[in-house]
C-alpha positions as CSV (number, residue, x, y, z in Angstrom):
1,M,-40.0,-23.6,102.2
2,S,-36.4,-23.4,102.2
3,N,-36.0,-26.6,100.2
4,A,-38.9,-25.6,97.7
5,G,-36.3,-22.3,97.0
6,E,-33.4,-24.7,96.3
7,G,-35.3,-27.0,94.2
8,S,-36.1,-23.9,91.9
9,Q,-32.5,-22.3,92.2
10,A,-31.2,-25.9,90.9
11,S,-33.8,-26.3,88.2
12,K,-32.4,-22.2,87.0
13,A,-29.3,-23.8,87.2
14,G,-29.6,-26.7,85.1
15,E,-31.6,-25.1,82.3
16,G,-28.7,-22.4,82.2
17,S,-26.4,-25.3,81.9
18,Q,-28.7,-26.8,78.9
19,A,-28.7,-23.7,77.4
20,S,-25.0,-23.2,77.5
21,K,-24.6,-26.6,76.0
22,G,-27.0,-25.8,73.3
23,G,-25.3,-22.7,72.7
24,G,-21.8,-24.8,72.2
25,Q,-23.7,-27.2,69.7
26,G,-25.2,-24.3,67.6
27,G,-21.7,-23.0,67.1
28,R,-19.8,-26.1,66.0
29,Q,-22.7,-26.4,63.5
30,Q,-22.5,-22.9,62.4
31,G,-18.7,-23.1,62.1
32,G,-19.3,-26.3,59.7
33,R,-17.4,-29.5,59.9
34,K,-13.9,-29.8,60.1
35,G,-12.1,-30.6,56.8
36,E,-15.1,-29.3,54.2
37,R,-14.6,-26.7,52.1
38,S,-16.1,-23.3,52.1
39,P,-17.3,-21.0,49.5
40,Y,-14.6,-18.8,50.0
41,D,-12.0,-21.8,48.8
42,E,-14.0,-22.7,45.6
43,Y,-13.7,-18.9,44.7
44,R,-10.5,-18.4,45.6
45,E,-9.1,-21.9,43.5
46,M,-11.8,-20.7,40.7
47,A,-10.0,-17.5,40.5
48,Q,-6.2,-18.9,40.7
49,S,-6.9,-21.0,37.7
50,A,-8.6,-18.5,35.6
51,A,-5.0,-16.4,36.2
52,T,-3.6,-19.5,35.4
53,R,-5.1,-20.0,32.2
54,Q,-4.7,-16.0,31.7
55,Q,-1.0,-16.3,32.1
56,E,-0.5,-19.4,29.9
57,R,-2.4,-17.6,26.9
58,F,-0.5,-14.8,27.4
59,E,2.6,-16.7,27.2
60,A,1.2,-18.1,24.2
61,S,0.3,-15.3,22.7
62,K,3.7,-13.7,23.1
63,Q,5.6,-17.0,22.1
64,R,3.4,-16.8,18.7
65,F,4.5,-12.7,18.6
66,E,8.1,-13.2,19.1
67,A,8.1,-16.1,16.8
68,S,5.9,-14.4,13.8
69,T,8.1,-11.4,14.3
70,G,11.3,-13.4,13.8
71,I,9.8,-15.2,10.5
72,R,8.7,-11.5,9.0
73,L,12.0,-10.2,10.0
74,K,13.9,-12.9,8.4
75,Y,12.0,-12.4,5.2
76,A,12.9,-8.7,5.3
77,L,16.7,-9.7,5.4
78,S,16.1,-12.2,2.6
79,L,14.5,-9.4,0.7
80,Q,16.9,-7.1,1.1
81,Q,19.9,-9.3,0.3
82,I,17.6,-10.0,-3.0
83,D,17.6,-6.7,-4.0
84,A,20.9,-5.8,-2.9
85,E,22.0,-8.7,-5.6
86,L,19.9,-7.5,-7.9
87,Q,21.2,-3.8,-7.7
88,A,24.6,-5.1,-7.8
89,A,23.8,-7.1,-11.0
90,R,22.2,-3.9,-12.9
91,R,25.5,-1.9,-12.1
92,R,27.6,-4.7,-13.7
93,A,25.3,-4.6,-16.4
94,T,25.1,-1.1,-16.8
95,T,29.1,-0.8,-16.6
96,S,29.3,-3.5,-19.5
97,F,27.1,-1.4,-21.4
98,T,28.8,1.8,-20.9
99,Q,32.0,0.2,-22.0
100,R,30.8,-1.2,-25.0
101,L,29.4,2.3,-26.0
102,E,32.4,3.8,-25.7
103,S,34.6,1.4,-27.5
104,V,31.6,1.4,-30.7
105,H,32.4,4.9,-30.6
106,Q,36.1,4.9,-30.2
107,Q,35.8,2.4,-33.3
108,R,34.7,5.2,-35.3
109,L,36.7,7.8,-34.4
110,D,39.7,5.4,-35.3
111,Q,38.0,4.1,-38.8
112,E,37.2,8.0,-39.6
113,R,41.0,9.0,-38.9
114,R,42.6,6.5,-40.9
115,A,40.0,7.2,-43.9
116,Y,41.1,10.8,-43.6
117,E,44.7,10.3,-43.4
118,E,44.3,8.3,-47.1
119,Y,42.8,11.0,-48.2
120,L,45.3,13.3,-46.9
121,K,48.0,11.1,-48.7
122,E,46.2,11.3,-52.0
123,L,46.3,15.8,-51.4
124,G,49.8,15.6,-51.4
125,S,50.6,13.6,-54.2
126,D,51.2,15.1,-57.8
127,G,50.1,14.4,-61.3
128,D,48.1,14.8,-64.1
129,D,45.0,12.6,-62.8
130,R,45.5,14.3,-59.6
131,E,42.1,15.9,-59.9
132,K,40.4,12.5,-60.8
133,R,42.6,11.1,-57.8
134,L,41.3,13.9,-55.6
135,Y,38.0,13.2,-56.6
136,D,37.9,9.4,-55.6
137,A,39.7,10.3,-52.4
138,S,37.1,12.5,-51.6
139,L,34.2,9.5,-52.5
140,K,36.5,7.0,-50.7
141,L,36.3,9.3,-47.5
142,L,32.8,9.6,-47.6
143,R,31.9,6.2,-47.8
144,H,34.4,5.4,-45.1
145,Q,32.6,8.1,-42.9
146,V,29.1,6.5,-43.8
147,D,30.3,2.9,-43.0
148,A,32.0,4.1,-39.8
149,A,28.5,5.9,-38.8
150,Y,26.6,2.6,-39.8
151,Q,29.0,0.4,-37.8
152,E,28.8,2.9,-34.5
153,Q,24.8,2.9,-34.4
154,S,25.0,-1.4,-35.3
155,G,27.1,-1.7,-32.5
156,Y,24.8,0.4,-30.1
157,G,22.1,-1.4,-31.1
158,D,23.8,-4.6,-30.3
159,A,25.0,-3.1,-26.9
160,Q,21.7,-2.4,-26.3
161,A,20.3,-5.5,-26.9
162,E,23.1,-7.1,-24.8
163,Y,21.8,-4.7,-21.8
164,L,18.3,-5.5,-21.8
165,T,19.1,-9.6,-22.0
166,A,21.6,-9.3,-18.8
167,L,19.3,-7.1,-16.7
168,R,16.3,-9.7,-17.3
169,E,18.3,-12.7,-16.6
170,A,19.5,-10.6,-13.4
171,E,15.7,-10.0,-12.7
172,A,14.1,-13.2,-13.2
173,P,15.9,-15.1,-10.6
174,A,15.8,-12.3,-8.3
175,Q,11.8,-12.4,-8.7
176,E,11.8,-16.2,-8.5
177,K,13.7,-16.2,-4.8
178,A,11.7,-13.2,-3.6
179,W,8.4,-15.3,-4.5
180,Q,10.2,-18.3,-2.8
181,E,11.1,-16.3,0.4
182,A,7.2,-14.8,0.5
183,A,5.8,-18.7,0.2
184,E,7.9,-19.4,2.9
185,C,7.3,-17.0,5.0
186,F,3.7,-17.2,4.7
187,K,3.6,-21.3,5.5
188,Q,6.2,-20.4,8.6
189,L,3.6,-17.8,9.8
190,L,0.6,-20.2,9.2
191,E,2.2,-22.7,11.4
192,V,3.0,-20.5,14.2
193,E,-0.5,-19.1,14.5
194,A,-2.0,-22.8,14.1
């Protein structure tokens, strides 16, 4: 009777040991083999790769923006320089035109003054033919006045033509430079965005 009880206890103890071994084996199988990649590791690497690509795209976009901004700024400064040169040329042309008009008008005044001085000399002269000489002097004064006015208008026309020519000569190269700067700016922007 005693031996039978001891055998039953030994059998139970053996079953417990096997169960313990079985549980250990199951735990090792659930934990996975050493060195194997888990789904979490793959997800983490994918997230890191996506973040890296996003950062690279951001840096590339930032560099393109900075480059394009620099190109546009350079273009704007070039246009300002071209406009400043054009305005300076226009001012020089306007100053020259104004001086020319003043000179033409002064020439008329000088011519009329000389004609009137000659007329006054005739008024102060005596003689039998004084009336005829005064009449001739009056006609001569009138002709001088008409001629002076005609020369003044002609001088104004020449001065205006020279002024318009100077403006065209200043604007043509400025416009050409502006087109060249625009073309170069567009080309550089395309290269940056490519």
